[in-house]
C-alpha positions in Angstrom: 67.1 145.5 42.1 63.9 146.2 40.1 62.3 149.6 40.3 58.6 149.2 41.1 56.5 152.2 40.2 52.8 153.0 40.3 50.8 154.8 37.5 47.9 156.9 38.5 47.3 158.0 34.9 43.6 158.7 35.0 42.7 159.4 38.6 41.1 162.8 39.1 40.4 162.4 42.8 43.1 164.4 44.7 42.6 162.6 48.0 43.0 159.2 46.3 46.2 160.4 44.5 47.7 161.6 47.8 46.7 158.4 49.7 48.0 156.0 47.1 51.2 157.9 46.6 51.8 158.1 50.3 51.2 154.3 50.6 53.6 153.7 47.6 56.3 155.8 49.3 56.0 153.9 52.6 56.5 150.7 50.6 59.6 152.0 48.9 58.2 152.3 45.5 60.5 154.1 43.1 58.1 156.6 41.6 54.6 157.6 40.7 53.6 158.5 37.1 50.8 160.5 35.5 49.6 160.6 31.9 49.9 163.7 29.9 46.5 163.7 28.3 44.0 166.5 28.2 40.9 164.4 27.4 39.8 160.9 28.2 41.3 157.8 26.6 45.1 157.9 26.3 45.4 154.2 25.9 43.3 153.5 28.9 40.3 151.1 28.9 37.2 152.3 27.0 35.3 153.3 30.1 37.9 155.9 31.1 36.1 159.2 31.4 37.2 162.7 30.5 37.9 164.0 34.0 41.6 164.3 34.6 44.2 166.7 36.0 46.9 168.4 33.9 49.9 166.3 34.8 52.6 168.9 35.3 50.4 171.0 37.7 49.6 167.7 39.5 53.2 166.7 39.9 54.1 170.1 41.1 51.4 170.0 43.8 52.0 166.4 44.9 55.8 166.1 44.9 56.5 168.5 47.9 54.1 166.4 50.0 56.3 163.4 49.5 59.9 162.9 50.7 61.4 160.0 48.8 58.9 159.0 46.0 59.9 160.3 42.6 57.4 161.8 40.2 57.2 161.5 36.4 55.0 162.1 33.4 54.1 159.0 31.3 54.8 160.5 28.9 54.8 164.1 28.0 53.5 165.0 24.6 56.3 167.0 23.0 53.7 169.0 21.0 52.0 170.5 24.1 54.8 172.7 25.4 57.7 174.6 23.8 60.8 172.6 24.7 62.7 175.6 26.0 59.9 176.3 28.4 59.6 172.6 29.3 63.3 172.6 30.2 62.8 175.5 32.5 59.8 173.8 34.1 61.7 170.6 34.6 64.7 172.3 36.2 62.4 174.1 38.6 60.5 171.0 39.6 63.7 169.1 40.0 65.1 171.8 42.3 62.1 172.1 44.5 61.9 168.3 44.9 65.7 168.0 45.6 66.2 165.8 42.5 63.1 163.6 42.5 61.9 164.3 38.9 61.8 161.7 36.2 61.2 162.9 32.6 59.1 160.8 30.2 58.5 162.2 26.7 56.9 161.0 23.5 56.0 162.4 20.1 52.2 162.5 20.8 49.6 160.4 19.0 46.0 161.1 20.0 44.7 163.1 17.0 41.3 164.0 18.5 43.0 165.5 21.5 45.2 167.7 19.3 42.1 168.8 17.4 40.1 169.5 20.6 42.7 171.8 22.0 43.6 173.5 18.7 47.1 172.0 18.2 48.4 171.2 14.8 48.7 167.4 14.1 51.4 166.9 11.6 52.4 163.5 10.2 54.3 161.0 12.5 57.7 161.7 11.0 57.3 165.5 11.7 56.1 164.9 15.3 59.0 162.5 15.9 61.5 165.0 14.4 60.0 167.8 16.6 60.5 165.5 19.7 64.1 164.9 18.7 64.9 168.6 18.4 63.0 169.3 21.6 65.1 166.8 23.5 68.3 168.3 22.1 67.2 171.8 23.3 66.3 170.6 26.7 69.7 168.9 27.2 71.5 172.0 26.1 69.6 174.2 28.5 70.2 171.8 31.4 73.9 171.6 30.8 75.2 174.8 29.1 75.2 178.4 30.2 73.8 180.3 27.2 73.1 177.7 24.5 72.1 178.3 20.9 70.2 176.0 18.6 68.6 176.4 15.2 66.8 173.4 13.8 64.1 172.6 11.4 61.3 173.1 13.9 62.7 174.9 16.9 65.4 177.4 17.8 66.8 179.1 20.9 69.3 182.0 21.1 71.5 182.8 24.0 69.0 181.1 26.3 69.2 180.9 30.1 68.0 178.1 32.3 68.9 178.8 35.9 68.9 177.2 38.3 70.0 174.0 36.6 68.5 170.7 37.6 69.7 169.2 40.9 70.3 165.9 39.1 73.4 165.9 36.9 73.6 166.2 34.1 69.8 166.2 34.1 66.8 164.2 35.3 66.6 160.6 33.9 65.1 160.9 30.4 62.7 158.2 29.2 61.4 158.1 25.7 58.0 156.3 25.3 57.2 154.7 21.9 57.9 151.7 19.8 58.2 153.0 16.2 61.0 150.8 14.9 62.5 153.1 12.2 62.4 156.6 13.8 61.5 156.5 17.5 63.8 153.7 18.5 66.6 155.4 16.6 66.1 158.5 18.8 65.9 156.2 21.9 69.3 154.8 21.0 70.8 158.3 20.6 69.2 160.3 23.4 67.3 158.2 26.1 68.4 157.0 29.5 65.4 154.6 29.5 63.1 153.2 26.9 59.5 152.5 27.6 57.2 149.9 25.9 53.7 148.7 26.8 52.6 145.1 27.1 50.7 145.0 23.9 52.0 142.1 21.8 53.3 140.2 24.7 56.8 138.9 25.6 57.8 138.1 22.0 56.9 141.6 20.8 58.9 143.2 23.6 61.9 141.0 22.8 61.6 142.0 19.2 61.6 145.7 20.1 64.7 145.2 22.2 66.5 143.6 19.3 65.6 146.6 17.1 66.8 149.0 19.7 70.1 147.0 20.0 70.5 147.3 16.2 70.0 151.1 16.4 72.5 151.3 19.3 75.1 149.6 17.2 74.5 151.9 14.3 74.9 155.1 16.4 77.8 153.8 18.4 76.2 153.6 21.7 76.2 150.7 24.3 72.8 149.0 24.4 73.4 148.3 28.1 73.4 152.0 28.9 69.7 152.2 28.2 67.4 151.1 31.1 64.5 149.0 30.0 61.0 149.7 31.4 57.6 148.2 31.0 54.3 150.0 31.4 51.3 147.8 31.9 48.0 147.4 33.7 47.8 144.8 36.4 44.6 142.9 37.1 45.3 140.6 40.1 43.2 137.9 41.9 44.0 135.7 44.8 43.0 132.5 43.1 41.1 131.0 40.1 37.8 131.1 41.8 38.1 134.8 42.7 39.2 135.5 39.1 36.0 133.9 37.6 33.7 136.1 39.7 35.9 139.2 39.5 36.0 139.3 35.7 32.3 139.9 35.4 32.2 143.5 36.6 35.3 144.4 34.7 33.8 143.0 31.5 30.6 145.0 32.2 32.6 148.2 32.6 35.0 147.7 29.8 33.4 145.3 27.3 31.5 147.8 25.2 29.1 145.1 24.2 31.7 142.6 23.1 31.1 138.9 23.8 32.9 137.9 27.0 35.5 135.6 25.4 36.4 138.1 22.7 36.9 140.8 25.3 38.9 138.6 27.6 41.4 137.6 24.8 42.0 141.3 24.1 42.2 142.2 27.8 44.8 139.4 28.6 47.1 140.9 25.9 46.9 144.4 27.4 47.5 143.7 31.1 49.4 141.4 33.4 46.4 139.3 34.3 45.6 136.4 36.6 46.5 135.1 40.1 49.3 136.2 42.3 51.5 133.3 41.0 50.7 134.3 37.4 51.7 137.9 38.0 55.0 136.9 39.6 55.8 134.5 36.7 55.0 137.1 34.0 57.0 139.8 35.6 60.0 137.5 36.1 59.8 136.6 32.4 60.3 140.3 31.5 63.1 140.6 34.0 65.0 137.9 32.1 64.8 140.1 29.0 66.5 142.9 31.0 63.6 144.9 32.2 64.4 146.6 35.5 61.7 149.2 35.8 58.0 148.3 36.0 55.4 151.1 35.9 52.1 149.5 37.0 48.5 150.6 36.7 46.2 148.6 39.0 42.9 147.7 37.3 39.7 146.0 38.3 36.8 146.7 40.6 33.4 147.9 39.8 33.7 151.6 40.2 37.2 152.7 39.7 39.9 152.0 37.1 42.5 152.2 39.9 41.7 149.2 42.0 43.0 149.8 45.4 42.3 146.2 46.5 44.4 144.9 43.7 47.2 147.4 44.7 47.0 146.0 48.3 47.1 142.4 47.1 50.1 143.1 44.9 51.9 144.7 47.8 51.1 141.8 50.1 52.0 138.9 47.8 54.0 140.1 44.8 56.1 143.1 45.6 58.9 141.4 47.5 58.9 138.5 45.1 59.9 140.7 42.1 62.2 143.2 43.6 
């Protein structure tokens, strides 16, 4: 059974977050996810503004108001928090939610965000190496009594992380990123779930899975142990006629002055786009590749990136078709 999840990555309206999360829980969604960005952008459409909540504080406030819906960051920037502290934070939140925490982590990539907040922005290989050491430290703290670790970037000495996470051995660990040489090697070694975006389409996703399979073979791990997930926007219409009229306000909001056809070609490659039937067909195509977890951000509408009408349409016509 597929896990259907909702992303509320850029919503900064607390009442909207509570309402949509509650609705997702009633419909047996698997989880709700929040981006770990401190400023606007973060891979979202160009019109996304700078108003956003800090994701860990947000998850900590929201999760106790829910009973079954899981919460997760999509994805944590390893650079923003010391990994030993992050391990403690995760163990705490997993405890107070009775085991409803998902962990998503990445190496970080938005340079202007680092500079705005005074973080160092080392080269990609360094950031990826830091993420790998950070994951090792977190796993040690989640599973051992007084672990020690001395790496190139981080170290801990006789550390304590009590209470341990409710989930054993620790919350599901998802690594976001598609770097073929370094990131996917770490996914093969450390992740419970990989996460790729839609960019590049079905063939690119298939290629990344083949690269991941190769890394798994090299490190001696079963490729099938790693859950495959897809993070994508969804822009949904009831029919072709509605799509023709519905695209105009989206282009106005996101187009940044680009001609309509140029914008549309780019937009179609970034989201699951089209009618209800189109959406079902595209998601089923990814399921055939082995994807079992879909983290969906509903787009469209004239005033909000999170298009509640599209969310409702998906729930009415698509949700049960793809579970």
